[in-house]
C-alpha positions in Angstrom: 44.0 -224.9 122.3 45.3 -226.1 118.7 46.4 -229.9 118.7 49.6 -230.8 116.5 48.6 -233.5 114.2 50.3 -236.3 112.2 50.7 -235.8 108.4 52.6 -236.8 105.4 54.3 -234.6 103.6 55.8 -235.5 99.9 58.5 -232.8 99.0 59.2 -232.1 95.3 62.4 -231.4 93.2 60.6 -228.6 91.5 57.8 -226.3 90.9 56.7 -228.0 88.1 56.7 -231.7 89.6 54.4 -230.1 92.5 52.0 -228.9 90.1 51.6 -231.7 88.2 51.1 -233.7 91.4 48.7 -231.4 93.1 46.9 -231.6 89.1 47.0 -235.3 89.2 45.4 -236.0 92.8 42.6 -233.5 91.8 41.8 -235.5 88.7 42.3 -238.8 90.9 40.1 -237.0 93.7 43.0 -238.0 96.4 42.6 -236.4 99.1 45.7 -233.7 100.3 46.3 -230.2 99.9 49.5 -228.2 98.7 51.7 -226.4 101.1 54.5 -224.4 101.6 57.4 -226.8 102.6 57.7 -227.1 106.4 61.5 -225.6 107.7 61.6 -229.1 109.4 62.9 -230.4 105.9 65.1 -229.4 103.9 65.0 -230.7 100.4 63.0 -229.9 97.1 61.4 -226.5 95.6 59.6 -224.8 98.5 56.2 -226.5 98.0 54.6 -229.8 99.4 51.5 -232.0 99.3 50.5 -232.9 103.0 47.9 -235.9 103.5 46.7 -237.6 106.6 48.9 -240.9 107.2 45.7 -243.0 106.3 44.9 -241.2 102.7 48.9 -241.7 102.0 48.6 -245.3 103.1 45.1 -246.0 101.3 46.7 -244.1 97.9 50.3 -244.9 98.3 50.2 -247.5 95.5 49.0 -245.1 93.3 51.0 -242.1 93.8 54.0 -244.0 93.5 53.3 -245.8 90.4 51.2 -243.6 88.5 51.4 -239.9 90.1 54.4 -237.7 89.5 57.5 -238.2 91.4 58.5 -237.1 94.7 61.7 -236.5 96.0 60.5 -237.2 99.2 57.8 -238.2 102.0 58.3 -237.0 105.6 56.5 -237.9 108.8 55.7 -234.5 110.6 53.4 -233.1 113.5 51.9 -229.9 112.4 49.2 -228.2 112.9 
């Protein structure tokens, strides 16, 4: 049986911002993956970066001060 896990999801205003963040994370080796925006979140361009809460906590300073700006960061349970 699949069990839902807690994730941090970063939403972006535009596809360009989302793709910039994806490239930034790959360059800095920040764990996470681009996903379609979950329907529970009604914001942004339709793309979101999903990462584990502990990864977000470890990289939060870098993501918020150096990386492309996110429209919002959400806590969500998903498979």
